[in-house]
N, C-alpha and C positions, 0 to 999 in steps of 0.2 A: 569357023564361027559354029559348027553343033558344038565343038568341046567347049566353047565358054557358055555356053547356053545352059548344059548342062552342068556344068562345073558350079557347087553351090553357092562358090566367092560371088556368083553374079547376079544373086537375089535379090530383092530388095529389101534392104532390113529396116527395124521400127525397134525401140527398145526392147521390147519382150524379145524379139528374134535376136537380137543382139544379145542379150544373156542368156538367151537358150542358147545359139552358137556356143559363147566361150563358156560355159556354164562345165563342158566338159574339162576343158583347159585348167580351169578354177580349181575343180576337185582333182586333177593329174598333178597341179603341182600341191595342194595341198596334201596328198598322198608323200609325193616326194618327199614336201617337209618331215613326213612324221615317219620315213627312213632313220635319218639320225635320232631324231624323238624318243622313238620306241625305244632304240639302243639304248639312250640312256634310261628312261624308267626301269627297264631291267636291269640295266649296269649300275644302275643308283642303289635299289631295292639288296639286289642278291651279290653285287660285288663293295658295291660301298661310296661316298660321295668323292672321295681320291680317283676313284676307275672311271667317275663323272666327267672330274674333271679334266681327268686325259683326254675324253673325248672331241672336248674344245680345244685342247690344247693342242690336238691334231688336225683340227677341223680347217684350218688354213691350207693344206694338202689340197682337201675335195675341191675347196674354195677355188683354186687353180687351177685345177682339171676342167670342173666348172666353170670358170671365165672362158675357157680356150674352146670348149664345146658348144659353151652358149653362144658365141662370139661366131662363132661356124655356121648355126643352125640357124640363129634369128637372122646375120648379115646374109646368109643363101639364100631364108626363106623369102624375106623382102624383095628379092630379084627373081626366083624361081615366080612367087606370085605376081607381077607385075608383069612378066614374061607370059603367063597363061594368061593374063587379062590381054594383052596385045594380041592373043591368038598364035605367040610364039611356043607351042608346046615342045615339039621337039626337042628346041633350046633348054627349055624347061626341063625336059627329062634329064638329058646331056650334064648340065650344072648340079642337079638334086645327083645325080651317081657319083659324080666326080668329088661332091662334099662329103656325102657318106663315106667313103674308102679315104677320104683326107680323115676323116673322125678315127679310122679303123688305125689308119698307120700313125697319126699325133698320140692315140691310148698307147698303143703298142713301145713307142719312143718313152713315153713318160714312164712307162711300167719300168721298162730299163734302168732307167735315169733314178727313179725313186728308189729302187731295190739296192742300187750299188750305194748310193749317197745316203739309204734311211739313217742310221747312225748321227750321221751330220746333222742331219733335218732337223732329228728329234730335236737334240741338244740344242739346236738353232731358236727353235719355237720356245724356248725355254722350261722345258720338262725338270723337274725335282728330280733328283736320285731317285724316290723312293716312285717316279714316275714311268720313267725312261722305259725300262722293260715293258711293262703296260702299252704305252704308246706303242710300241716297236711291232707288239704281238697282233694289237688293231689294225697298223698302219700297211704290216706286211700285206696282209690278205687281202686289202682294198684295193692295192697296186696291182697285186698277178691278174684283177679282173679292170681294171680300168680302160682297154676296150670297150666291153660292153656296157659299162659307165656312158663312155663315149654315145655308143649305139643309143642307147636309152635318152639319155640328150636330146639327140638329136632328131629320132623317131618321134618323140615326145611334140615337135614342133612342124616335123614334118607329116604328119597325121590330120594336124590341122591345115597346111595348106594343101593336101591331096582331097578335101573336102571331108575327111572321115575323123572326126574329132571323137566322135563315140567311140570309136576302136581303142584308142589312144587313150583315152578313159579307164576301158573296160582292161587293158592292159599294167596300165598303173594300178589302177585297182590290186588286180589279182597278185601284182607285185608285192604289194603291201601288207594285205592280209598274207602272203608267205611269210614274209619280213617277221611279223605279229609272232604267227603261228612257231615258227621256228627258233624267233628270239626266246619263247616260253619252253618249249622243248628243248634247246642246245642249252642257254640261261640255267632256268627254272628247273628243268628236271635232271638234263645231265651232270649240271655244273662245268660249263664249260667253261665258264666266266667272260673274258670281254673279247677272246675269240669265237668263243659262240654268237656274240653281238657282230663278229663282223663276217662271219660267215653267214649267218642269217641276212646280212646286207645283201652283201654279194648272191646270193642266189635269188634273191629279188631282181637285182639288174637282171639278171639270163632272161628272163620273161620276158619283156615289152621288147630285148633287144635280139632274141630270136628271132621271136615269131616276128619282129617288124620285118630282119632282113630276108621271112621265107614268104611273107606278104607283098614286099616290094620286087620280091624276085619272080612271083607263079600268079600273079595279079595283074594279068594286062590289059585287063578293060577300065581301068581307072586314068583319073587324069595324069597320074604320078606311076610311075614304074623303074626298074632299074635295065638302063641299057648299058650299051658298052661306052665306059666314060672317054671323054676325048678331053686332055688338059686344056685350061683353060686360064692365062696367067691373067689377062683384064680383070676376067670373073672373081676369079681368085681373090685379086688386090681390092676389088669393089667388095667382096665379102666380109672383109677383114678390116677394111677400114668403115664399113658400112657397122657390122657389129660390135665396133670397138666401145660403143658405149656401154653394150652388153658386157661386154670382159672386162671394162673397167669395173662396173661395177662389183663385178663378181672377186675381182684382184684385192678391191677396197675391202670388201669383206675380209677376207684374211689378214690384210694389213690392220684392219680395226680391231677386229679377233684377236688376234696378236697382242696390239695394245692394250686392248682391256684386258688380257688376261699377265701380262704381266703388269699394270697398276695396279688391277687387282688383287693380286699376289702381295703387292708394295703394301699398299696401303691395309687390306684385312688379312692374308693368310691364303690356302686354299680355301677357308670356306669362301671367298670372296668372291675366287675365280668358279667354284660349284653355285655361285649366289648369280652371279652374270649369264652361267650357261642355261640356269632357269628363264633367266629373262629371254636372254636370245632365242631361245624352245619356242616361248609364245611370240617372241617376232617371225619366227620361222612361219608358223601356222596363219596368221593376220597379214605378213607382206607376200604368202602364198595368195592370197585372193586378190591383191592388186596385180603382180605380177602375172597370175595366170589368165585375168581380164586382157591385160597389155598383148603379152603374146596370143591370147587366142584375135583380138579383133585386129590384128597388126597384119596378118595376111588379109586382111577384107579392106583393110585404108588401102591396101600395097595397090590389090586388084583394083579399086574404083578408081583409085590414082590413075594406074594404067592405060582404062580404057576411059578414064576424062569423065567421071559419072561426078560431076560438082553439087548437084540435090543431095547425093549419098554420101558424099564427106563431110557435107555441113551439117546433115542428120546426127550421122556417127559421132561429131563431137561433139555437138552439143548433149548428145544422150551419155556420152561416157560423161563428162563433165558432173551430170546428174547422178551419175549410178558413184560416181568416184566421191563425190562430200558425201551423200547418204551413208555409203559402206563404210566412212572414214569413223562417222561419229559414231554408227553401229558398233563397227570394230570397238572404238575403244572403250564404251560402255560393256561390253562382253568382254573382254580384254581385263579391265579395271575390276570383272564378277571372276573370274574364273584366277585370277593370278594367287587368292589365298590358296584355296585347293589343289592348285597345280603346284604349289611351293611345296605343300604338305605330301605330295603322292613322291617328288623326286627327294626332300631332306630326311626324309626317314627321322624324324622329330628333332632334328639336329637346330638348335634355335638359332642359335646366332646365325647359322644357312638362312632361317626361315625369317628373321629380324632386318637381316641386310639386304635379302630380295622384296619385303614389304616396304624399306624404306627405299630403298633404290624406283622403285617400278611405281611411286609416287609420282615422280621427276620422270622418268623414260618414259612412263607409254603415252604421254602430250604428242608423241612422234607418229604416234598413229593416227594423229587428226589431220596430219603433213604431208607423208609421204606416200601415200598412194597417188596424187597429180604429177610428182616428180618423176614416180616411176613409168608411168602413165605417157608425159612430156617424151620423156627419152626413148622408149619406145616408139611412137607416133611416128619422130622424125626419121627413126631406122626405119620403118614404114614406107615414109617419102625417098628413100634412100639418102634422106641428107643426115650423112654420119656425121659432117663437122660439128652441125648442131647438139647430133644426138649426145657424141661425146664431149662435148662442152658442158652440157648440161652433166651427165653423169658424171663427169672428170670433180667439176666444181661440189656436189652433193655429196659424193659418198668417197671421196679422197681429200679433196683442197680443205674443204672446210670442216670436215670431220677429223680427218688428220693434226690440224692447229687444233681445234676445240680440244682433244684429246690429251695434247702436250701442254694446253694454255691454260685452260679452266681448271683440272685439278692439282695445278701449281698456286693460283688463285683463291679458290675457294675448297680445296682440300676433296673429303668424296664425296659432298653434295657436287662438285665441277664432273668427276667421272660421269655420272647420271645425267648432268643436264648436258652435256657435249652433242648425244643427238640427238635431241629438240631443237637446240639451238642451228646446228649445222643442218637440217632439214630446212628451218624456215630462212635461214640463208639461199637454198637451193631452191626453193620456191621461187623467190623473189628472180633468181635467174632464168626457172621454169617459164615464169608470167610474159617477161620481158622477151622471149622468142617466138610464143605466141602471137605475144601483138607484132613482134618484128614480120615474122612469115605468116601473118593473116594472107596478105595480098598474095606470096608465092603458090602457096598450096589450096588458099577458098579455101578452109576448111569454117571459114565464119564468114 
């Protein structure tokens, strides 16, 4: 019982304290999104827009890794936080240790498979003859550090679960700043090209992963730390099914990025791929707000549900809806203001890229008004360990609806259909989210 009282998840939350608790995670997610964006800025300005398009072509590989890592981290975190709320602290520590070890093992497997089949992967993703070697040079370095990438994603979630979001923020901020500085040194000063961008990125990965391992090994006074893991197949199955929606979301990102790339290449050529890359970069930053909030508040929801605090569950849901609607409007306004100067930074005076990006974003940007609630809905049901509902919301929004729209709308509307596919899919996904909010209100008592 003492452990529960000492756990920061046990405190009473209002809107302000919720935002303060999730703010480190929001900033962490923004810094995470900046990894690829900063690489893109330096690569586009010092290497060229063809190399910028290469980073986006190879992005599905990172999306697949992120999908698996997030599945293990978020699915496991919900179970671990719930068991902490129930006072089962030793069981929670064992589950935590097992998940982290599994992240390392999966990272090693992906590293080996990726390096063996790298050429085939690059060709399958649609790289042109000019882009193949650049894609291989960039991705080869990232694959060598796949285990560090998995640990970084896992600790980003588990620092929040352990009640130490500020520590996770500090490490991620340090990693992000290191990436920026090394990008400038490796690309701008030493002219290492796209390989320099990859090296700067993986050094950034290593900071939170190495420090996280040391922290959870040495800090024996916290709620979570490493113990000798005992394999729990039932817990692992629950983790995978519970986190499957987050996995599907990121796998869908890989599929959709691929579809965007080949569709834009067909309608616009390489300038079209550069344009969609710029738009997706801006989306990375603003969806990081929704993802950071949803992942940050999820352990709190799990803990409150575990200890049966109905009043707090209702307050968290109500305040979350307010924050998501307010931030959606604010995000749309800010992104509309920023799209022109951001495009100028990446396009380096390429008028065709600038025109394609401006025309496309006027349609695409409306999706920012909707996607926050959909992201939260999936994360909330994961927090309640309702993996089935979470997966349905995620699959319908990020895979089923979006893939259908990406295939159908360009055929019907031409280039307008490319940019309209995301807003339409998000609107359809919102219908699914609202339906489950209503259906499940008596099960989980959040209203």
